[in-house]
N, C-alpha and C positions, 0 to 999 in steps of 0.2 A: 522330447520336449510338449511339456503342456500350453495348451493354447494360452492361458497367463502369462508363463515366461516369455512365451512369443510377445505379447503385447508388451511386455516391461522391459525385451531385448530392444522393440522399436520406438518405444516413448524414452526409452533414456537418452538420447538426442537432444529430446524437446526438452525434456527435462532439466538438460545440462545446459543448454541455450536459457532458459528462462530462468534459471537461477544465477547467469553470466550475467543478465541485464538486470536480476535483483543488485546482484553487487554492484553494479556501475552507478545504481540509480539512489543506493545506500548513503553515500555522502549527504544527496540532497535533502533525502529524508531526515538525515541527522541533524542539518542542517534546518530544516522546517519546525522538528523538532525542538528544540533550542529557540528557537522564537519564539511559536509559541508559549513553550515555558515562562520564555522573558516577557509575556504578554507584550509583544513587538505586535505592531500595526504594521497589518500585510496588506496586499491589493486582492483585491478577487483575482486578478490574474495566476496571483502565486496558491492560494487556493483551486482553484482552475484545474492547474496544472495536478496539483496533488488530488484532486478528488477524480481527475481522467487517468490517471495510473493506476489508483486504487480500483478504479473500476475494471480496470484492464485485466491487474494483478488479480481479482480479486474471479473474474471466470476463469482465467489458464490455471490460477492455482487450485482450484476445485476439480477443475478438466483433468490433472495433472496429478493428484491424491493430496492434495497439500493443503487438505479441510481447514486446520487452522488459521495458515494463511488466507486463505480464500475470505474464511469471516470475517475476520480483523480486518481486512481490506473493506469488505463488504457495511463495516462498521465505520471505519472511517469516511469512507464514501457517503453514509449515511449523515452522518454528525457533520459534512461540511455542507450537504442541498442544505441541511436546517437554517444554516444561517442567512442570516437577513442583515445586506451589506449597507453598510451606511450612506448616508448622502455623498458624501464626500469621496465615496470610490474605496475606503478604508474599511477594514474592521478588525476586531479580537475578538477571540470564542474562548470562551471559558467553559470550561471540561474537555477538551480534546488531548489535552498532554494524554489525561489518561486511558486514551483510546488510540492514541497516537503508540505510547509506550508497547501496549500491545502486538501492537501490528509489530513494529521493531523488532519486539522479541522473537517475532515468528518470521521476520526474514533472515533474521541472522540463524535462525533453525534452519532453514530451508537451504542458505546458501551453506 
């Protein structure tokens, strides 16, 4: 068995756990995507939670070999990071739907 095959065998349980976490988070990602597509006003806490999840996914995905997922999660994180929250603590984000759709496609491909 080559070193690469040994590494793949060692990483498989980690990848399986990563996929399970993505699958568990998928419903909340879908809900967020629908809310942003409908231009619903969301609180900074919602955006912060999604940004945090995407930050974690980005690093883990790239480490585990899911490059497209890692890149799209980083794009979502960057987009949310550029949001200027309104004075009343709520905001809408223009343009995030397309970026988030790409992220969702990559989540589904990974699981």
